[in-house]
C-alpha positions as CSV (number, residue, x, y, z in Angstrom):
1,M,4.3,-130.3,-57.0
2,S,1.1,-130.9,-54.5
3,H,0.9,-130.8,-50.9
4,P,2.2,-134.1,-49.2
5,S,-0.8,-136.3,-48.3
6,S,-1.8,-137.3,-44.8
7,R,-1.1,-140.8,-46.0
8,R,2.5,-139.8,-46.8
9,A,2.8,-138.1,-43.3
10,Q,1.6,-141.3,-41.6
11,L,4.1,-143.4,-43.7
12,E,7.0,-141.3,-42.8
13,G,6.0,-141.4,-39.1
14,M,6.0,-145.3,-39.3
15,L,9.2,-145.3,-41.1
16,T,10.9,-143.6,-38.2
17,E,9.9,-146.5,-36.2
18,N,10.8,-149.0,-38.7
19,P,13.4,-147.6,-41.4
20,R,14.0,-150.8,-43.1
21,D,10.4,-151.8,-43.7
22,V,10.3,-152.8,-47.3
23,F,6.6,-152.2,-47.8
24,L,6.7,-149.0,-46.1
25,R,9.5,-147.6,-48.1
26,Y,7.6,-148.8,-51.2
27,S,4.4,-147.2,-50.1
28,L,6.4,-143.8,-49.5
29,A,7.9,-144.0,-53.0
30,L,4.5,-144.2,-54.4
31,E,3.1,-141.3,-52.5
32,Q,6.2,-139.3,-53.8
33,D,5.2,-140.1,-57.3
34,K,1.6,-138.9,-56.7
35,D,3.0,-135.8,-54.9
36,G,5.0,-135.0,-58.4
37,E,8.5,-135.8,-56.6
38,H,9.6,-138.2,-59.3
39,D,13.4,-138.1,-58.8
40,E,12.8,-138.9,-54.9
41,S,10.4,-141.6,-55.9
42,L,12.6,-143.1,-58.5
43,Q,15.6,-143.0,-56.0
44,A,13.4,-144.8,-53.4
45,L,12.3,-147.5,-55.8
46,R,16.0,-148.0,-57.1
47,A,17.1,-148.6,-53.5
48,L,14.3,-151.1,-53.0
49,M,15.5,-152.8,-56.3
50,A,19.1,-152.8,-54.9
51,E,18.4,-154.9,-51.9
52,G,19.9,-158.1,-51.2
53,T,16.4,-159.7,-52.3
54,P,15.3,-157.0,-54.7
55,Y,11.6,-156.0,-54.1
56,V,10.0,-157.0,-57.5
57,P,7.0,-154.6,-57.4
58,A,9.6,-151.6,-57.3
59,F,10.7,-152.7,-60.7
60,F,7.3,-152.4,-62.3
61,M,6.2,-149.3,-60.7
62,A,9.5,-147.4,-61.6
63,A,9.0,-148.8,-65.1
64,K,5.6,-147.2,-65.2
65,Q,6.7,-144.0,-63.7
66,L,9.7,-143.8,-66.3
67,L,7.2,-144.3,-69.2
68,R,5.1,-141.5,-67.8
69,L,8.1,-139.1,-67.8
70,S,9.0,-140.3,-71.4
71,R,12.2,-142.1,-70.3
72,I,11.5,-145.0,-72.5
73,D,15.2,-146.5,-72.5
74,E,15.5,-146.4,-69.0
75,A,11.9,-148.0,-68.6
76,C,13.0,-150.9,-70.8
77,A,16.1,-151.5,-68.9
78,T,14.1,-151.5,-65.5
79,L,11.7,-154.1,-67.1
80,R,14.5,-156.2,-68.2
81,E,16.1,-156.1,-64.7
82,G,12.6,-156.7,-63.1
83,I,12.0,-159.7,-65.1
84,A,15.3,-161.2,-64.1
85,A,14.7,-160.4,-60.5
86,A,11.1,-161.9,-60.7
87,Q,12.3,-165.1,-62.2
88,S,15.0,-165.6,-59.8
89,Q,12.5,-165.3,-57.0
90,N,10.1,-167.5,-58.9
91,E,7.4,-164.6,-59.1
92,R,6.0,-165.8,-62.3
93,H,3.0,-163.4,-62.5
94,A,5.0,-160.4,-62.0
95,A,7.7,-161.7,-64.6
96,S,4.8,-162.1,-66.9
97,Q,3.3,-158.7,-66.3
98,M,6.7,-157.1,-67.0
99,A,7.5,-159.1,-69.9
100,E,4.1,-158.2,-71.5
101,M,4.7,-154.5,-70.7
102,L,8.1,-154.7,-72.2
103,S,6.7,-156.5,-75.1
104,N,4.0,-153.9,-75.8
105,L,6.4,-151.2,-75.4
106,V,9.0,-152.8,-77.9
107,R,6.0,-153.1,-80.4
108,A,4.8,-149.5,-79.9
109,R,8.0,-148.2,-80.6
110,M,8.5,-150.4,-83.7
111,D,5.1,-148.9,-84.7
112,G,6.4,-145.3,-84.3
113,S,4.3,-144.9,-81.0
114,A,5.7,-144.7,-77.3
115,S,2.3,-145.2,-75.7
116,V,2.0,-148.4,-73.5
117,R,-0.9,-149.2,-71.3
């Protein structure tokens, strides 16, 4: 685990002022991932996915992180949930990105490889 960044410290400070800010929470989760704190990062991303209106980018970033951690089944499930969330919010581009990632992942698994870009 690396030393927390100054950006992370800055985000944590801003979150004390506005703890419900979705973008700040998302940004902190990404910093936690960069710092190697994957459980904390995924927990934060899952909280954003569980909001009354799920934060769609959290699904994509959680799936990417899960893939890097070789948690393929969880990544697939997260992508499926993310596609549904994006479609329900009429976020076509995000839904398309996640569908492509899921399709590539399924294809790679069928070919015997778990690597997806």
